[in-house]
C-alpha positions as CSV (number, residue, x, y, z in Angstrom):
1,M,50.1,-5.9,49.0
2,K,50.4,-2.4,47.5
3,Q,52.8,-3.9,44.9
4,I,50.1,-6.4,43.8
5,A,47.5,-3.6,43.7
6,K,49.8,-1.4,41.6
7,T,50.6,-4.3,39.3
8,G,46.9,-5.1,38.9
9,L,46.1,-1.4,38.3
10,F,48.9,-1.2,35.7
11,I,47.6,-4.3,33.9
12,F,44.1,-2.9,34.0
13,F,45.4,0.4,32.5
14,V,47.4,-1.4,29.8
15,A,44.5,-3.6,28.9
16,G,42.2,-0.6,28.6
17,L,44.8,1.2,26.5
18,L,45.1,-1.9,24.2
19,L,41.3,-2.1,23.8
20,T,40.9,1.6,23.0
21,T,44.0,1.9,20.7
22,G,44.1,-1.6,19.3
23,A,47.6,-2.0,20.6
24,G,48.9,-0.2,17.6
25,C,47.8,-3.1,15.5
26,A,44.7,-1.5,14.2
27,T,44.8,-1.1,10.5
28,K,43.1,1.7,8.6
29,E,39.7,0.7,7.4
30,E,40.2,-0.7,4.0
31,K,38.2,1.3,1.5
32,Q,36.4,-0.9,-0.9
33,A,36.7,0.0,-4.5
34,P,33.6,1.4,-6.0
35,L,31.3,-1.2,-7.5
36,D,32.0,-1.3,-11.3
37,T,28.6,-1.5,-13.0
38,S,29.8,-0.3,-16.4
39,T,28.9,-3.6,-18.0
40,W,25.6,-4.0,-16.1
41,S,22.2,-3.5,-17.5
42,T,19.8,-1.0,-16.0
43,Y,16.1,-1.5,-15.0
44,N,14.1,1.7,-14.9
45,N,10.4,2.1,-14.1
46,S,9.4,5.7,-14.8
47,G,5.9,5.1,-13.4
48,Y,7.2,4.2,-9.9
49,K,10.3,6.3,-10.4
50,V,12.8,3.5,-9.4
51,S,15.8,2.1,-11.1
52,F,18.7,-0.3,-10.3
53,K,21.5,-2.0,-12.1
54,Y,22.1,-5.8,-12.5
55,P,24.7,-8.1,-14.0
56,V,24.0,-9.1,-17.6
57,A,24.2,-12.8,-16.6
58,W,21.0,-12.3,-14.6
59,E,17.8,-12.7,-16.7
60,K,15.3,-9.9,-16.3
61,Q,11.6,-10.8,-16.6
62,D,9.2,-7.8,-16.6
63,K,6.1,-8.7,-14.6
64,N,4.0,-5.6,-14.4
65,T,1.3,-7.4,-12.5
66,E,-1.0,-6.1,-9.8
67,N,-3.1,-8.1,-7.4
68,K,-4.9,-6.6,-4.4
69,G,-2.8,-3.5,-4.3
70,L,0.5,-5.3,-4.6
71,A,2.4,-4.5,-7.9
72,T,5.2,-6.8,-8.9
73,L,7.3,-4.8,-11.3
74,T,10.1,-7.2,-12.3
75,A,12.1,-10.3,-11.5
76,L,15.7,-11.1,-12.0
77,L,16.7,-14.8,-12.3
78,S,20.2,-15.9,-11.3
79,P,22.4,-17.5,-14.0
80,L,21.3,-21.1,-14.6
81,D,23.4,-24.1,-14.0
82,T,23.0,-26.3,-17.1
83,A,23.3,-29.4,-14.9
84,K,20.3,-28.2,-12.8
85,P,18.2,-25.9,-15.0
86,D,15.3,-26.0,-12.6
87,E,17.3,-24.5,-9.7
88,F,17.8,-20.7,-9.6
89,S,17.5,-17.8,-7.3
90,S,15.3,-14.8,-8.0
91,L,15.2,-11.1,-6.9
92,T,11.8,-9.4,-7.4
93,L,10.8,-5.8,-6.9
94,S,7.2,-5.3,-5.6
95,I,5.4,-2.3,-4.4
96,D,2.5,-2.4,-1.8
97,K,0.1,0.4,-2.8
98,N,-2.6,-0.5,-0.3
99,S,-4.2,2.5,1.4
100,Y,-3.3,1.2,4.9
101,V,0.4,1.7,4.1
102,A,-0.1,5.5,4.1
103,G,-0.8,5.6,7.8
104,M,2.0,3.3,8.9
105,T,5.6,3.8,10.0
106,L,8.3,1.4,8.6
107,D,8.4,-0.4,11.9
108,Q,4.6,-0.9,11.9
109,Y,4.6,-2.2,8.4
110,V,7.4,-4.6,9.0
111,D,6.0,-5.8,12.3
112,Q,2.7,-6.6,10.5
113,N,4.7,-8.7,8.0
114,L,6.7,-10.4,10.8
115,T,3.5,-11.2,12.6
116,S,2.0,-12.8,9.5
117,L,5.2,-14.8,8.9
118,Q,5.5,-16.0,12.5
119,A,1.8,-17.2,12.5
120,N,3.1,-20.2,10.6
121,P,6.0,-21.6,12.7
122,A,5.8,-25.0,11.0
123,Y,6.7,-23.4,7.7
124,V,8.7,-20.3,8.6
125,T,11.9,-19.7,10.7
126,L,13.1,-16.2,11.2
127,D,16.9,-15.9,10.8
128,D,17.6,-12.2,10.9
129,Y,15.9,-8.8,11.3
130,T,18.1,-5.7,11.0
131,N,18.2,-2.1,9.8
132,A,19.1,-1.5,6.2
133,T,18.8,1.1,3.4
134,L,17.1,0.9,0.1
135,G,17.8,3.7,-2.4
136,G,19.1,5.9,0.4
137,E,15.9,5.5,2.4
138,P,15.8,3.8,5.9
139,A,14.7,0.2,5.4
140,K,14.4,-3.1,7.3
141,K,15.9,-6.4,6.3
142,I,14.2,-9.7,7.1
143,V,15.8,-13.0,6.4
144,Y,13.9,-16.2,7.0
145,R,13.6,-19.8,5.8
146,W,10.3,-21.1,4.4
147,R,9.5,-24.8,4.1
148,N,7.2,-26.2,1.4
149,G,7.0,-30.0,1.9
150,D,10.5,-31.4,1.6
151,Q,12.0,-28.2,0.1
152,E,13.3,-25.3,2.0
153,F,13.9,-21.8,0.6
154,K,15.9,-18.9,2.1
155,I,14.3,-15.5,1.7
156,M,15.6,-12.0,2.3
157,Q,13.3,-9.0,2.1
158,V,14.5,-5.4,2.1
159,I,11.6,-3.1,2.8
160,A,11.4,0.7,2.6
161,L,8.5,3.1,2.7
162,R,8.3,6.1,0.3
163,N,5.4,8.2,-0.9
164,S,2.8,6.1,1.1
165,M,4.0,2.9,-0.6
166,A,6.1,0.0,0.6
167,Y,9.0,-1.0,-1.8
168,V,10.0,-4.6,-1.3
169,A,13.1,-6.2,-2.8
170,N,12.5,-9.9,-2.3
171,Y,15.4,-12.4,-2.8
172,T,14.5,-16.1,-2.8
173,G,16.5,-19.3,-3.4
174,L,17.4,-22.8,-2.3
175,P,19.8,-22.4,0.6
176,N,23.0,-23.3,-1.4
177,L,22.0,-20.9,-4.3
178,Y,20.9,-18.2,-1.9
179,T,24.4,-18.1,-0.4
180,Q,26.1,-18.4,-3.8
181,Y,24.3,-15.4,-5.3
182,L,23.9,-13.3,-2.2
183,P,26.9,-11.0,-3.0
184,D,25.3,-10.3,-6.5
185,V,22.0,-9.5,-4.9
186,Q,23.6,-7.2,-2.3
187,N,25.4,-5.4,-5.1
188,I,22.2,-5.1,-7.1
189,I,20.3,-3.7,-4.1
190,S,23.1,-1.2,-3.4
191,T,22.4,0.3,-6.9
192,F,18.7,0.9,-6.2
193,K,17.6,4.5,-6.7
194,F,14.5,6.5,-6.3
195,E,14.2,9.1,-9.1
């Protein structure tokens, strides 16, 4: 009986050792090479003091529109497939300048947006809600699917608050294109800077 208990204790000890040390199989974390953006274009908005880089294959469309306190600065369109020229993904940068943003925390602002999205369950399905960063600032990432008739779009929003405004990077695409261009979008968002 003691032998079984000792054997069980030994197995428990070895299992714990393996879990904490990785059984000697753990490899050093691979360091990713820095993102090479030397051939990328740069978007810079001196008025809102934001910039980011993007691959030259993406088409930039300056918007500079404002509606009810929401300023849409620019949109990037993914490279077009000549076989399906009407299908593309887009990344837009918008800034919510409404006065109510000044009194909110990031969590409050995002919760308000989530409540609005979830008020339409027939059209919206929430896929993910996590912490993120945008230009070095704490941010939230929301991923959801939106249905419009027979079409479904996948949308990712990365939201940060700065200087009493909400900065929103909004990525939208058909599900297959969303997945195809997501690595580009993540790289673009990683270059975002507040000046």
